[in-house]
VOGU-3710 file (C-alpha; in Angstrom, 3 decimals, decimal comma):
1> mprtktdtmv> -7,537/-14,267/1,490  -4,112/-13,171/2,784  -3,176/-9,565/3,359  0,020/-8,497/1,622  2,394/-6,245/3,486  5,796/-4,608/3,196  7,708/-2,617/5,794  9,515/0,650/5,123  11,405/2,999/7,402  10,757/6,744/7,019
11> stdsgqgtsk> 12,569/9,457/8,973  10,509/12,242/10,531  11,615/15,225/12,556  9,301/15,839/15,500  11,295/18,757/16,912  12,963/16,470/19,450  15,270/14,716/17,053  14,626/12,324/14,235  12,314/9,388/14,813  11,675/6,402/12,599
21> rrlspvidgd> 8,276/5,078/11,666  7,522/1,923/9,771  5,085/2,190/6,863  3,274/-0,959/5,854  0,951/-0,880/2,834  -1,658/-3,574/3,441  -4,118/-4,942/0,868  -7,248/-6,638/2,182  -7,752/-9,459/-0,306  -11,344/-10,012/0,834
31> ackgclicvy> -12,351/-6,386/0,107  -10,284/-5,929/-3,071  -12,180/-6,378/-6,334  -9,008/-6,181/-8,425  -9,651/-2,958/-10,319  -5,944/-1,994/-9,994  -6,721/1,703/-9,515  -4,231/1,627/-6,622  -1,523/0,344/-8,977  -2,191/3,215/-11,388
41> acdkygagil> -2,225/5,805/-8,564  1,010/4,472/-7,079  2,726/4,474/-10,463  1,502/7,964/-11,382  1,764/9,792/-8,024  3,758/7,552/-5,657  6,829/5,359/-5,715  5,462/2,796/-8,198  5,669/-0,105/-5,749  2,224/-1,625/-6,310
51> keseemtsmg> 2,208/-4,238/-9,060  -0,216/-6,673/-10,693  0,091/-10,183/-9,320  -0,820/-13,572/-10,758  -3,381/-14,042/-7,961  -7,074/-13,410/-8,560  -9,444/-11,781/-6,092  -12,655/-13,482/-4,990  -14,483/-11,177/-7,435  -12,368/-12,225/-10,412
61> gilpyvegec> -10,033/-9,223/-10,578  -6,271/-9,138/-10,235  -4,897/-8,765/-6,706  -2,130/-6,152/-6,431  1,011/-6,735/-4,384  3,741/-4,523/-2,937  7,277/-4,645/-4,324  9,758/-2,097/-3,028  9,819/0,703/-0,492  6,725/2,768/0,254
71> igcrwcerfc> 7,186/6,548/0,526  3,988/6,965/2,555  2,112/9,223/0,129  -1,140/7,250/0,690  -2,396/7,813/-2,863  -3,335/4,137/-3,030  -5,634/4,600/-0,009  -7,209/7,740/-1,456  -7,980/6,204/-4,835  -9,252/2,776/-3,725
81> pdfaisveea> -13,043/2,778/-4,190  -13,474/-0,184/-1,811  -11,143/0,931/1,027  -9,227/-2,324/0,501  -5,752/-0,846/0,961  -4,243/1,032/3,872  -0,827/2,314/4,826  -0,298/1,397/8,450  2,157/3,256/10,686  3,938/1,975/13,746
91> ee> 6,419/4,074/15,735  9,769/2,414/16,132
//
């Protein structure tokens, strides 16, 4: 199953000027059971960028997808009971 991903730029100040890092929420479709807890957590505590898709998981649930810019709060990672979502960082 494909992994869904979006890229977001976030400014951070490391004491030596401002650097940019790219945040990429990634959903592992093979591990996701489609409980949508991540969607609830993102809506309640984050930026509200995780949404219900039309696609079903291999376990019969609804696969979430990312729509919009991630703020990097990682609430989706914390709430996912199956560790099926991660927010990846890459220095730019």
